[in-house]
N, C-alpha and C positions, 0 to 999 in steps of 0.2 A: 504494500500500500504506500502510495506516495505521501510526501509531507502535506501536500495540498488536500488530498483526500482525507487524511487524518484530521486536518484543521476543519474541513467542512463537516465531518462527523461530530467533532467536539462542539462546533458552533450550533449544529442542529440539536444536540442534547441540551445545551445551555438555553437555547431558544424555547424548547419545550418546557424545561424546568422554570424558566422565567414566566411563561404563560400560566403555569400551574400556581406559581407563587403569587401572581397578581390576584388570584381568587382568595387568597388568605394563606397564612402559614403559622406554624407553631415552632417555638424554639425549645429544645430540651437539652438538659445538661446530663451527659453520660457519667458513668461511674469513674471515668478517668479525668473528669473535669472539662471535657471537650464539648463545646456548644454546637449542636447540629440543628439546622433549620430545615424543616420538611413542609411541603405544601399540605394544606388541609384536603381531605378527601372530598370529592364532589358528592353532594347529597341530593337525593330525590326531592323535588320541591314539595310534593304532596306525600304525606305519610300513608303507608298502606292501611293503617288502622282507620284513618279518616275515610278511605274509600269503602272499607268493609262496613263501617257504621252508617255511611250514606246509603249503601245498597240495602242493608237491613232495615233502615228507617223507611225507605221507600216501599219495601215489601210489607212492612207492618202498617204503614199508612194505607196502602191499597187494600190490605185485608180488613182494616177497620172501616174503610169506605164501603166495601162489599157487605160487611155485616150490618152497617147502619142503614144502607139504602136498599139492600137486596140486589141480587145478581142481575135481574132483568132491568131494573132502573139504572144500575151502574153501567151496564152495557149500552143502554140508550144514551146516557150522557157521554160515553166515549164516542159513540157514533156521531153525536152533534159536534164534538170536538174535532173529529176527523174531517168534517166539512168546513172547518174554520180556516183561520190564517195559518201560515207556516208554523208559527210558535205553537198554536193550538194542536196542530197535527203532530208535532214532536211530543207534546205533552200526552196526547192520545196514545202515541206509540209506547211511551214509557209506562203509562197507566193501564195498559191492556191487562185484563185478568190473566194470570199465568198459573202454572201448576202449584207453585209454592204459595202464592198469595191466596189461591182458592183453598188449599189445604189448611193454611193457618186460619182462614175465615171459618171453615167448617169446624175446626178445633175450638175456636172461640165460641161459636154458637152452641156447641155441645157442652162446653164448660159453664156457660152462663145459666143461671137459674130460670 
């Protein structure tokens, strides 16, 4: 490998490290007293727990809507949403009764006095 190729390789490594350090870094002191600076790891902007709670919340909301209005009325309201604006169509697609929400609704109805 030529001197110039080694220089280009070192330059590429330093450039990558600099981009990572621009997002944040941490300094640690090793047992020998040497201070090392490492870039912070990139984090997922939305926590997976948030996604799970959102999906569970939507399913529970749909189930409670089915229980409170009845399945026939609920489906009629979804059909009216499907004929609406683009936003209403998206909401209708999300709020369609599915297997899980129907099962939870049936379970809630059997558990209620």
